[in-house]
Structures are given as C-alpha cells and as structure tokens.
C-alpha positions as CSV (number, residue, x, y, z in Angstrom):
1,K,-1.9,-43.7,80.7
2,S,-4.3,-43.1,83.5
3,T,-3.9,-45.3,86.6
4,A,-7.5,-44.6,87.8
5,R,-9.2,-47.5,89.5
6,L,-12.9,-48.1,89.1
7,E,-13.9,-50.4,92.0
8,G,-17.5,-49.8,92.9
9,K,-18.3,-48.2,89.5
10,V,-20.8,-49.5,87.1
11,V,-20.2,-49.2,83.3
12,I,-22.2,-49.9,80.2
13,V,-20.4,-50.4,76.9
14,T,-22.6,-51.0,73.9
15,G,-21.3,-53.2,71.1
16,A,-18.5,-54.6,73.3
17,N,-18.4,-58.1,71.8
18,T,-15.7,-57.1,69.3
19,G,-13.4,-54.3,68.2
20,I,-12.8,-51.2,70.2
21,G,-15.8,-51.8,72.4
22,K,-14.4,-55.2,73.5
23,E,-11.0,-53.6,74.2
24,T,-12.7,-50.7,76.1
25,A,-14.6,-53.2,78.3
26,R,-11.4,-55.2,78.9
27,D,-9.6,-52.1,80.1
28,L,-12.4,-51.0,82.4
29,A,-12.8,-54.5,83.8
30,Q,-9.0,-54.5,84.5
31,R,-9.5,-51.4,86.5
32,G,-12.1,-53.1,88.7
33,A,-15.4,-51.8,87.3
34,R,-18.6,-53.8,87.0
35,V,-19.0,-53.9,83.2
36,I,-22.2,-54.4,81.4
37,I,-21.6,-55.6,77.8
38,A,-24.7,-54.6,75.9
39,C,-24.9,-56.4,72.6
40,R,-27.3,-57.8,70.0
41,D,-25.3,-61.1,69.4
42,I,-25.5,-62.8,72.8
43,A,-23.2,-65.7,71.8
44,K,-20.4,-63.4,70.7
45,A,-20.9,-61.2,73.8
46,E,-20.7,-64.2,76.1
47,A,-17.5,-65.4,74.4
48,A,-16.0,-61.9,74.8
49,A,-17.1,-61.6,78.4
50,S,-15.6,-65.0,79.3
51,E,-12.3,-64.0,77.7
52,I,-12.3,-60.7,79.6
53,R,-13.2,-62.4,82.9
54,A,-10.4,-65.0,82.5
55,E,-7.8,-62.4,81.6
56,T,-8.6,-59.7,84.2
57,G,-9.9,-61.9,87.0
58,N,-12.9,-59.6,87.3
59,Q,-16.0,-61.7,87.5
60,Q,-18.2,-58.6,87.3
61,V,-18.4,-58.6,83.5
62,I,-22.1,-59.1,82.6
63,V,-23.8,-59.7,79.3
64,R,-27.2,-58.1,78.5
65,K,-29.2,-58.3,75.3
66,L,-29.5,-54.9,73.4
67,D,-30.5,-54.5,69.8
68,L,-30.1,-50.8,68.9
69,A,-32.2,-51.4,65.7
70,D,-35.3,-52.1,67.8
71,T,-36.7,-49.6,70.3
72,K,-38.5,-52.4,72.1
73,S,-35.2,-54.1,72.8
74,I,-33.7,-50.8,74.0
75,R,-36.6,-50.3,76.4
76,E,-36.4,-53.8,77.7
77,F,-32.7,-53.5,78.3
78,A,-33.1,-50.2,80.2
79,E,-36.0,-51.6,82.2
80,K,-34.0,-54.7,83.2
81,F,-30.9,-52.7,84.0
82,L,-32.7,-50.2,86.2
83,A,-34.4,-53.0,88.1
84,E,-31.2,-55.0,88.6
85,E,-28.5,-52.2,89.0
86,K,-28.8,-49.4,91.5
87,E,-25.9,-47.4,90.1
88,L,-24.5,-46.2,86.7
89,H,-21.4,-44.1,86.5
90,I,-20.2,-44.4,82.9
91,L,-22.2,-45.0,79.7
92,I,-20.2,-45.6,76.6
93,N,-22.3,-45.5,73.4
94,N,-19.8,-47.4,71.2
95,A,-21.9,-49.7,69.0
96,G,-22.4,-48.8,65.4
97,V,-22.9,-49.9,61.8
98,M,-21.1,-48.7,58.6
99,L,-21.7,-48.9,54.9
100,C,-24.9,-50.9,55.2
101,P,-27.0,-51.6,52.1
102,Y,-30.2,-49.6,52.3
103,S,-32.4,-51.1,55.1
104,K,-34.5,-49.9,58.0
105,T,-34.7,-50.7,61.7
106,A,-37.7,-52.4,63.3
107,D,-39.2,-48.9,63.8
108,G,-38.7,-47.7,60.2
109,F,-35.5,-45.6,60.7
110,E,-32.7,-45.7,58.2
111,M,-30.3,-48.2,59.6
112,H,-27.2,-45.9,60.1
113,L,-29.3,-43.1,61.7
114,G,-31.4,-45.6,63.7
115,V,-28.5,-47.6,65.2
116,N,-25.7,-45.1,65.4
117,H,-27.7,-42.2,66.7
118,L,-31.4,-42.7,67.5
119,G,-30.8,-46.0,69.3
120,H,-28.2,-44.5,71.6
121,F,-30.3,-41.3,71.9
122,L,-33.1,-43.4,73.4
123,L,-30.8,-45.5,75.5
124,T,-29.2,-42.4,77.0
125,F,-32.6,-40.8,77.6
126,L,-33.9,-43.8,79.5
127,L,-30.8,-44.0,81.7
128,L,-30.2,-40.3,82.3
129,E,-31.9,-40.1,85.7
130,R,-29.8,-43.0,87.0
131,L,-26.6,-41.3,85.8
132,K,-27.7,-38.0,87.5
133,Q,-28.4,-39.9,90.8
134,C,-24.9,-41.4,90.7
135,A,-23.0,-38.3,89.7
136,P,-20.3,-37.6,89.0
137,A,-20.9,-39.7,85.9
138,R,-19.8,-39.7,82.3
139,I,-21.4,-40.3,78.9
140,V,-19.0,-41.1,76.1
141,N,-20.2,-41.2,72.5
142,V,-18.1,-42.7,69.8
143,S,-18.4,-40.8,66.6
144,S,-15.9,-40.5,63.7
145,L,-13.9,-38.0,61.7
146,A,-16.4,-38.8,59.0
147,H,-18.9,-36.4,60.7
148,H,-17.2,-33.6,58.7
149,G,-18.9,-35.1,55.6
150,G,-22.3,-35.3,57.2
151,R,-25.4,-33.2,56.8
152,I,-28.7,-33.4,58.6
153,R,-31.1,-33.9,55.6
154,F,-34.5,-33.3,57.2
155,H,-36.2,-33.3,53.8
156,D,-35.1,-37.0,53.4
157,L,-34.2,-38.0,56.9
158,H,-34.4,-41.8,56.2
159,G,-32.9,-41.9,52.7
160,E,-36.2,-42.8,51.0
161,K,-35.6,-40.3,48.1
162,S,-31.9,-40.9,47.6
163,Y,-29.4,-43.1,49.5
164,N,-25.7,-43.3,49.6
165,R,-24.4,-45.6,52.3
166,G,-21.2,-43.7,52.8
167,L,-23.0,-40.4,53.3
168,A,-25.6,-42.1,55.5
169,Y,-22.8,-43.1,57.9
170,C,-21.4,-39.6,57.8
171,H,-24.8,-38.1,58.6
172,S,-25.2,-40.4,61.6
173,K,-21.8,-39.5,63.0
174,L,-22.6,-35.8,62.7
175,A,-25.8,-36.5,64.7
176,N,-23.6,-38.1,67.4
177,V,-21.5,-34.9,67.7
178,L,-24.5,-32.5,67.7
179,F,-26.3,-34.7,70.2
180,T,-23.3,-34.7,72.6
181,R,-22.9,-30.9,72.4
182,E,-26.6,-30.3,73.3
183,L,-26.7,-33.0,75.9
184,A,-23.7,-31.5,77.6
185,R,-25.4,-28.1,77.6
186,R,-28.5,-29.4,79.2
187,L,-26.6,-31.4,81.8
188,Q,-24.7,-28.4,83.1
189,G,-24.8,-28.3,86.9
190,T,-25.6,-32.0,87.2
191,K,-22.0,-33.3,87.4
192,V,-22.8,-35.6,84.5
193,T,-20.5,-34.9,81.6
194,A,-20.9,-35.8,77.9
195,N,-18.1,-36.0,75.4
196,V,-17.7,-37.4,71.9
197,L,-14.7,-38.8,70.1
198,H,-13.0,-40.1,66.9
199,P,-11.1,-43.3,67.7
200,G,-9.0,-43.2,64.6
201,S,-8.9,-45.6,61.6
202,V,-9.1,-49.0,63.3
203,Y,-8.8,-52.5,61.8
204,S,-12.1,-54.0,62.9
205,E,-15.3,-55.6,61.6
206,L,-17.0,-52.3,61.1
207,V,-16.4,-52.3,57.3
208,R,-17.8,-55.9,56.9
209,H,-20.8,-54.6,54.8
210,S,-18.4,-53.4,52.0
211,F,-16.3,-55.9,50.0
212,V,-14.1,-53.0,48.7
213,M,-13.5,-51.5,52.2
214,T,-12.8,-55.0,53.7
215,W,-10.2,-55.6,50.9
216,L,-8.6,-52.2,51.4
217,W,-8.5,-52.6,55.2
218,K,-6.6,-55.9,54.7
219,I,-4.2,-54.4,52.3
220,F,-3.5,-51.3,54.4
221,S,-3.8,-53.0,57.8
222,F,-0.3,-52.1,58.7
223,F,-1.3,-48.4,58.7
224,L,-4.4,-48.9,60.7
225,K,-4.7,-49.0,64.5
226,T,-5.4,-52.2,66.3
227,P,-8.7,-52.3,68.3
228,C,-6.6,-51.9,71.5
229,E,-5.0,-48.7,70.1
230,G,-8.4,-47.4,68.8
231,A,-10.0,-47.9,72.2
232,Q,-7.6,-45.6,74.0
233,T,-9.6,-42.4,73.3
234,S,-12.8,-44.0,74.7
235,I,-10.9,-45.2,77.8
236,Y,-9.3,-41.7,78.2
237,C,-12.7,-40.0,78.1
238,A,-14.1,-42.5,80.5
239,V,-11.5,-42.5,83.3
240,A,-9.0,-39.6,83.0
241,E,-9.1,-37.6,86.2
242,E,-8.3,-34.3,84.3
243,L,-11.6,-34.7,82.5
244,D,-13.8,-34.7,85.6
245,S,-15.4,-31.3,84.7
246,V,-14.8,-31.3,80.9
247,T,-18.0,-31.7,78.9
248,G,-19.3,-31.0,75.4
249,Q,-16.0,-31.6,73.7
250,Y,-14.9,-33.6,70.7
251,F,-11.7,-35.6,71.1
252,R,-9.5,-36.9,68.3
253,C,-6.8,-39.5,68.9
254,V,-3.6,-38.5,67.2
255,Q,-1.4,-41.2,68.7
256,A,-2.2,-44.2,70.9
257,D,-1.3,-42.3,74.0
258,K,-2.2,-38.7,73.1
259,V,-5.6,-37.1,72.7
260,I,-6.3,-33.5,71.6
261,L,-9.4,-31.5,71.1
262,C,-10.6,-31.2,67.5
263,G,-10.0,-27.8,66.0
264,R,-13.6,-27.6,64.7
265,Q,-15.6,-26.4,67.7
266,L,-18.9,-28.0,68.6
267,P,-20.9,-24.7,68.9
268,Q,-20.2,-24.0,65.2
269,L,-21.5,-27.5,64.3
270,A,-24.6,-26.9,66.4
271,G,-25.1,-23.6,64.6
272,E,-24.9,-25.5,61.3
273,Y,-27.5,-28.0,62.7
274,G,-29.7,-25.1,63.6
275,T,-29.5,-23.8,60.1
276,Y,-30.8,-27.1,58.7
277,C,-33.5,-27.2,61.3
278,N,-34.8,-23.7,60.6
279,S,-34.6,-24.0,56.8
280,S,-35.5,-27.6,56.1
281,L,-37.3,-29.0,59.1
282,R,-40.6,-30.8,58.5
283,R,-42.5,-31.0,61.8
284,D,-44.4,-34.1,60.8
285,Q,-41.1,-36.0,60.1
286,V,-39.6,-35.1,63.4
287,R,-42.8,-35.8,65.3
288,G,-43.0,-39.2,63.6
289,C,-39.5,-40.0,64.9
290,L,-40.4,-39.0,68.4
291,V,-43.7,-40.9,68.4
292,R,-41.9,-44.0,67.2
293,L,-39.3,-43.6,69.9
294,R,-42.2,-42.9,72.4
295,V,-40.3,-40.0,73.9
296,T,-43.0,-37.6,75.1
297,D,-41.4,-35.4,77.7
298,T,-40.0,-32.9,75.3
299,R,-38.5,-30.8,78.1
300,A,-36.0,-33.5,78.7
301,L,-35.1,-34.1,75.1
302,P,-31.4,-33.6,74.5
303,L,-31.8,-32.1,71.1
304,P,-30.5,-28.8,69.5
305,G,-32.6,-25.7,70.4
306,P,-34.0,-25.2,66.9
307,L,-35.4,-28.7,66.8
308,Q,-36.8,-28.3,70.3
309,A,-38.6,-25.2,69.2
310,C,-40.3,-26.7,66.1
C-alpha cells in the first residue's frame, strides 16, 4: 500500500457519499488532502463528510452540490469550484448509476450515458485547464469490466428505439474507457495523466434499481468486495508514485492489494469505436449532444478522432 501523503493537494471525488467513492474520499483525507465530495444528495454527502472528518481528523473535507444528470448543475459546480479553489490535482470521476429503468436526464440524454459518461465528460472539460495549471495532476475514471459488453450505438444513442438497462450500463462503461484513452492522448506533454479502472464486484448500493440484483448481491455478499476493498484501485491510480507518468491505461483489481493492466489494450478499443463512428455516425445526433452540453470549442474535445472528424 502506498504511503504517499497529499498535504496541499486538492481532490474532487464524485459520488463520494457512499460505496467506493466514500472509501476513496476517506483514504485521501487520511493522507492529508483537501477533499471535495461532489454529490447530488447533500444530506447524505454531509453525513459522509462528517464521518470522514471525525475519523481522520482532517477538517478539509468539503461538500458541494453536483447532479451529473443536469448540465446546469455541472456548470454551476465547476463555476463555484473554480472561483473558490485555486488548485486541483486529482479528479476522480466515480459516480454512476446502474440498471435504471428507462429515463432521461434533464437535458434529454439516456440516464446511463448521461450520468456515467456525458456528465463526467463535461465536468472534466470544464476543469481541464485548472488541472493543467496544477500539473502534475491526475484524472481517474471509474469504469467496469462490463465495458466488454458495450457497443457505441450511434443509430440509437439514447435508447429511444430499443432499450435494455443492462446493455445501457455496458455502453456507458465502454464510453468511459474510450474517453480516457483519447483524453490521455490529447493530454500528452501536459503532465496530466488519465487512467480508467474496474474496481471489481463490490457490495454497494449501485444495484439498488434492480430487485433481482439486490437479492443476488445479498445472497452472494460473501464473495463480493467490501466498498473499502473496491476503492483500492481508485486510490492506487490516484496516489501511487510509480504511476506518475503512466497514462491512457485500464487497470483491473485482481486482489485488494494488487492491480494489473487489463489484457485488452485501449488502442484496440478505440479502433472499435472508430469503426462505429465511421459506419454508423449520424452527425445531427452528435451535434445535438454537443449543443445540449454547450461545448463549442471542438479543438479541445477529448473524443476519438473519427468522432472529431465528423
């Protein structure tokens, strides 16, 4: 386990009111970091922050409102953060939803894609310059082994023609992986790294939208990781000294104290993404996403090359 200290460092952890996000925030606070807990549910976030402050003795654990299902909330969070905080060294995009019944975000995105990928995409974009200014800095994206079952379905990006909530989750997790790979490529030379990870199968509230999965999780809880164990890969990617110059990689936690690189290489995945872009992309659909996100400087968009070219 790394003994790295983080005094003077500023960290954002999304979705840190429960599960692996909370345990990640706890560990980083224990190391002395100023930790921003960015959550939709302020009451739960304040309870988590109070617990972490009491346990670690670190009073620099701050709660800020962030609803990843609403781009207005994301922009308000970023604006307030940039006004209040002069530094940002680690951004951990941890929050997510899983197995939601069909629904859309405030901006009309399918919920899994909107929260798990597009919300974090916009948040990262808005904070990118601050990360560059404070380099060396790190971006850590929490994905899932489920990304292997994902496909980028540009002909039905928001599941309006057909919807399977399990596959929707897989699609969003693949988007996390591809986003990380391209972001890392575009950040070369900036001393800002971007890596993505699978935390393992963790006993948490993530499956709360599925009665069957909640039931199975309880039955097989003995075989699942605790949130503390599941957080170890995020913590490793955030603090390990040996990862100072490692970027664009996908980490998979095999044991609580051991992390290895996934055998499936990110460039291959990006090539797959490119195939979908070139064969299935509808420009109006992509432009619609970007307009709703209000991201207009396409030169800075951390998206795969084929999408950038369309």
